[in-house]
C-alpha positions as a printed Julia matrix, in Angstrom:
352×3 Matrix{Float64}:
  98.34  62.55  188.5
  96.01  65.5   189.06
  97.13  69.08  189.6
  96.64  68.91  193.39
  98.89  65.86  193.61
 101.53  67.44  191.36
 101.66  70.55  193.54
 101.89  68.46  196.71
 104.76  66.38  195.27
 106.7   69.51  194.31
 106.18  71.08  197.75
 107.13  67.86  199.52
 110.36  67.48  197.55
 111.29  71.1   198.27
 110.71  70.9   202.04
 113.95  70.15  203.96
 113.75  66.94  205.98
 117.15  65.48  206.91
 116.93  62.48  209.23
 115.96  63.62  212.72
 114.67  66.97  211.43
 111.74  65.92  209.27
 109.16  68.35  210.68
 108.67  70.66  207.64
 108.0   67.78  205.24
 106.06  65.77  207.84
 103.7   68.7   208.45
 103.03  69.02  204.71
 102.28  65.29  204.58
  99.87  65.43  207.52
  98.07  68.49  206.14
  97.6   66.72  202.81
  96.16  63.46  204.2
  94.12  64.97  207.03
  90.9   65.56  205.0
  90.86  61.92  203.9
  91.87  60.05  207.06
  89.5   58.73  209.72
  92.28  59.26  212.24
  95.59  61.12  212.09
  98.18  60.68  214.79
 101.89  60.92  215.4
 104.39  59.55  217.86
 107.3   60.77  219.95
 109.74  59.67  217.25
 108.14  61.91  214.62
 106.34  59.3   212.53
 103.02  60.48  211.04
 100.2   57.9   210.94
  96.98  58.22  208.94
  94.25  55.61  209.47
  91.34  54.42  207.35
  88.61  52.08  208.65
  90.13  51.91  212.16
  87.62  49.45  213.59
  88.5   46.61  211.25
  90.4   43.7   212.82
  93.02  43.17  210.11
  95.69  45.91  210.01
  97.58  46.72  206.84
 100.5   49.15  207.06
 101.9   51.31  204.26
 105.27  52.99  204.86
 107.24  55.58  202.92
 110.12  57.33  204.65
 109.95  61.1   204.59
 113.52  61.8   205.71
 116.4   62.6   203.38
 120.17  62.69  203.53
 121.8   65.94  204.6
 124.6   67.57  206.56
 125.06  68.76  210.16
 127.25  71.51  211.56
 130.01  70.01  213.71
 132.57  72.86  213.87
 132.9   76.61  213.24
 136.44  77.89  212.84
 137.85  81.26  213.94
 137.21  82.81  210.52
 133.55  81.82  210.55
 133.71  78.87  208.15
 131.51  75.87  208.92
 132.52  72.22  208.83
 129.98  69.42  208.64
 129.32  65.71  208.98
 126.93  63.74  206.83
 123.42  62.73  207.88
 123.09  59.56  205.87
 125.55  58.89  203.08
 126.62  60.66  199.9
 129.73  61.12  197.78
 131.52  64.23  199.16
 132.72  65.07  195.64
 129.12  65.86  194.68
 128.97  68.61  197.32
 131.61  70.89  195.84
 130.09  74.16  194.63
 126.59  73.38  195.9
 124.27  75.83  197.64
 122.77  74.8   200.98
 119.85  75.69  203.24
 120.74  75.57  206.94
 117.79  74.85  209.24
 118.16  76.96  212.39
 115.8   77.75  215.26
 115.43  81.27  213.81
 114.73  80.13  210.25
 116.71  79.09  207.19
 120.18  80.45  206.43
 121.64  80.32  202.93
 125.2   79.12  202.36
 127.56  77.7   199.78
 130.02  74.81  199.88
 133.59  75.92  199.17
 136.87  74.2   198.42
 140.35  75.29  197.44
 140.41  76.45  193.8
 141.86  73.96  191.34
 144.42  76.59  190.2
 145.95  76.56  193.7
 146.14  72.79  194.06
 149.33  70.82  193.64
 149.23  67.85  191.22
 149.11  65.55  194.26
 146.15  67.44  195.76
 144.2   67.18  192.5
 144.52  63.38  192.63
 143.19  63.08  196.18
 139.62  62.07  196.87
 137.34  64.77  198.24
 136.45  64.22  201.88
 134.43  66.14  204.44
 137.59  67.59  206.03
 138.58  69.66  202.99
 135.24  71.22  202.09
 133.42  73.84  204.13
 130.27  75.98  204.3
 130.5   79.73  203.74
 127.52  81.83  204.91
 129.29  85.13  204.31
 130.45  85.82  207.85
 133.98  86.97  208.68
 134.38  85.58  212.19
 133.31  82.73  214.44
 131.25  85.15  216.54
 129.36  86.44  213.5
 128.63  82.91  212.27
 127.45  81.78  215.72
 124.88  84.6   215.71
 123.22  82.96  212.71
 123.77  79.2   213.12
 124.68  76.72  215.84
 126.5   73.44  216.29
 124.07  70.64  215.44
 122.02  72.63  212.93
 121.18  70.44  209.9
 121.18  71.49  206.26
 120.22  70.22  202.81
 121.48  70.98  199.33
 119.42  73.83  197.89
 118.12  72.56  194.53
 114.64  72.82  193.04
 112.47  70.09  191.59
 112.53  70.5   187.81
 110.77  68.8   184.93
 112.93  66.98  182.41
 111.78  65.49  179.12
 108.41  63.74  179.05
 107.41  62.24  182.39
 110.83  62.59  184.04
 111.5   64.91  186.97
 114.74  65.68  188.8
 115.09  66.63  192.46
 117.05  65.91  195.56
 115.35  63.56  198.05
 113.07  61.58  195.78
 114.62  58.97  198.08
 112.2   58.64  199.62
 109.78  61.55  199.67
 108.47  60.04  196.44
 107.52  56.99  198.52
 105.91  59.12  201.23
 103.98  60.9   198.46
 102.74  57.55  197.13
 101.48  56.55  200.58
  99.61  59.86  200.94
  98.01  59.49  197.49
  97.03  55.89  198.19
  95.31  56.98  201.39
  93.46  59.74  199.51
  92.22  57.34  196.82
  91.36  54.55  199.26
  89.22  56.97  201.27
  86.74  56.74  198.37
  86.64  52.93  198.45
  84.8   50.5   200.69
  87.51  48.7   202.65
  87.47  45.31  204.34
  90.48  46.05  206.52
  92.15  48.83  208.49
  94.79  50.71  206.49
  97.49  52.64  208.3
  99.63  54.92  206.13
 102.86  55.99  207.79
 105.37  58.65  206.78
 108.33  57.18  208.62
 111.37  59.06  209.89
 115.11  58.38  210.2
 115.27  55.6   207.61
 118.55  56.93  206.25
 120.3   56.37  209.58
 119.05  52.86  210.28
 115.31  52.29  209.57
 114.67  53.83  212.97
 111.2   55.31  212.36
 109.95  52.12  210.76
 111.14  50.1   213.75
 109.18  52.21  216.23
 106.08  52.76  214.06
 105.83  49.09  213.08
 105.99  48.12  216.75
 103.3   50.67  217.56
 101.0   49.89  214.63
 101.55  46.14  215.03
 100.33  45.32  211.49
  99.25  41.93  210.22
 100.74  42.81  206.85
 102.21  45.79  205.07
 104.03  47.25  202.1
 107.0   49.61  202.14
 107.34  52.03  199.24
 110.88  53.13  198.44
 113.14  53.87  195.5
 115.55  51.42  193.9
 118.53  51.68  191.59
 117.73  52.21  187.93
 120.13  50.45  185.58
 119.28  52.43  182.44
 122.2   54.88  182.57
 125.97  54.52  181.97
 128.25  52.71  184.41
 125.61  50.43  185.91
 125.71  46.66  186.1
 122.34  44.9   185.69
 124.08  41.66  186.69
 124.27  43.09  190.22
 121.28  45.42  190.49
 118.83  43.77  188.09
 117.42  45.35  184.94
 115.38  48.38  186.03
 114.28  51.21  183.74
 112.46  54.47  184.33
 108.92  54.53  182.98
 108.6   50.75  182.84
 106.54  50.42  186.01
 106.83  49.54  189.69
 109.63  47.23  190.79
 108.39  44.14  192.6
 110.93  42.29  194.69
 111.46  38.61  195.37
 113.44  37.19  198.28
 113.38  36.49  202.03
 112.22  40.01  202.93
 109.07  39.5   200.85
 106.18  37.39  202.08
 105.57  34.72  199.39
 101.77  34.94  199.63
 101.84  38.72  199.19
 104.35  38.39  196.37
 102.0   36.06  194.49
  98.95  38.29  195.07
 100.77  41.46  193.96
 101.78  39.81  190.69
  98.2   38.64  190.22
  96.75  42.14  190.72
  99.34  43.75  188.44
  98.5   41.33  185.65
  94.74  41.59  186.14
  94.82  45.41  186.07
  97.35  45.48  183.22
  99.91  47.43  185.27
 103.4   47.16  183.82
 105.97  46.03  186.38
 109.6   45.01  186.75
 111.18  42.39  189.0
 114.41  42.2   190.99
 115.78  39.49  193.26
 116.93  40.41  196.78
 118.67  37.48  198.49
 118.7   39.02  201.98
 116.91  41.6   204.11
 116.53  44.83  202.15
 117.8   48.2   203.36
 114.24  49.51  203.46
 111.35  49.91  205.88
 110.1   46.49  204.7
 112.93  44.98  206.74
 111.79  46.64  209.98
 108.14  45.9   209.24
 108.79  42.21  208.68
 110.63  41.86  212.0
 108.31  43.91  214.22
 107.09  42.15  217.35
 106.16  38.61  216.26
 106.59  39.5   212.59
 104.36  40.78  209.82
 103.8   39.77  206.2
 105.92  42.35  204.37
 106.09  43.48  200.78
 108.23  46.05  198.99
 107.32  48.08  195.92
 110.0   50.36  194.53
 110.21  53.38  192.26
 113.09  53.3   189.74
 115.57  56.06  190.59
 118.66  57.31  188.76
 121.62  58.84  190.65
 120.48  57.9   194.14
 121.83  59.96  197.06
 122.8   62.84  194.81
 121.19  66.29  194.38
 119.91  65.18  190.93
 117.84  62.05  191.51
 115.66  61.34  188.47
 112.33  59.48  188.55
 109.3   59.03  186.3
 105.89  60.37  187.31
 104.4   57.59  185.18
 106.03  55.1   187.55
 104.57  56.97  190.53
 101.09  56.71  189.02
 101.47  52.98  188.46
 102.82  52.31  191.95
  99.81  54.15  193.37
  97.39  52.24  191.14
  98.89  48.86  192.06
  98.7   49.46  195.8
  95.17  50.92  195.66
  93.88  47.96  193.65
  95.65  45.44  195.88
  94.22  46.86  199.1
  90.76  47.59  197.68
  90.43  43.92  196.72
  91.95  42.63  199.98
  89.61  40.38  201.99
  88.78  41.09  205.62
  91.35  38.47  206.54
  94.09  36.7   204.63
  96.35  33.94  205.83
  99.83  35.11  204.88
 101.59  32.1   206.37
 103.84  30.48  203.72
């Protein structure tokens, strides 16, 4: 990964983009791919679409969702404290003591998540699960009126944590699910712009995946691809309290995860394995016996259907502020997709 790509990844992970409010991250994505795309468009839903070789008959779609989980203001009490609902899903216990960035029409507002101090809790209270009703946001205001001057009902927010480097090729950040996938799509488009292509490639940074694959549904209908690959994260099983019998054996740094199951076109599955072996790209495999909870699901079912594939990035601690991934895995996912598409014929019969 070159320096330009590293800087883009760090910026993208830092940009707030809760589902329905993806504009800051989406703009970064469009600015990055614009010099390399033959066409760059968007839609009313907020999806960003970069196109290479637009006149080719066969359309191949790449999708990585750029939205992340977050919170939304639902109530401000008389003392100025803010209560929230989740955008997407996370364990409320992980929110205690976190800092947040509230996205308002006037700019970002800093806040902290508070809860009753453990010293003041009864033994029964200490045993209770944390829920959204007994944690709140404090932005330092002393009244409802003062708070309403700075934020409004419906304003979204994200946990305020920076992307940091861990040991070796590991990085930690919020929202690698799935801005890491959107990053991969952007990098693939940049590298494919240097190749002679036999088909039209449409890279999409999709929106609102975390609340129901919504951006992939609309963009897949609009793009109407013949085939496509979704890039997302998947559960790593190389940390305590995981069960490989349920999730499969997936380790950071051991390569892209290729999936097998009804959401994966069997012809594409076979060809992806073939390219990975030919290019000596390490990979891992999991079985998915039903439709996946990814953009590959929406892509496969669009209009009359498309040949869909899914390539995943191993991810520890998903839907937490400390998701951990390997940049080595990112590089290998990018390489696999670039080599697959660069070698793709002008037409391929993906019928099983």
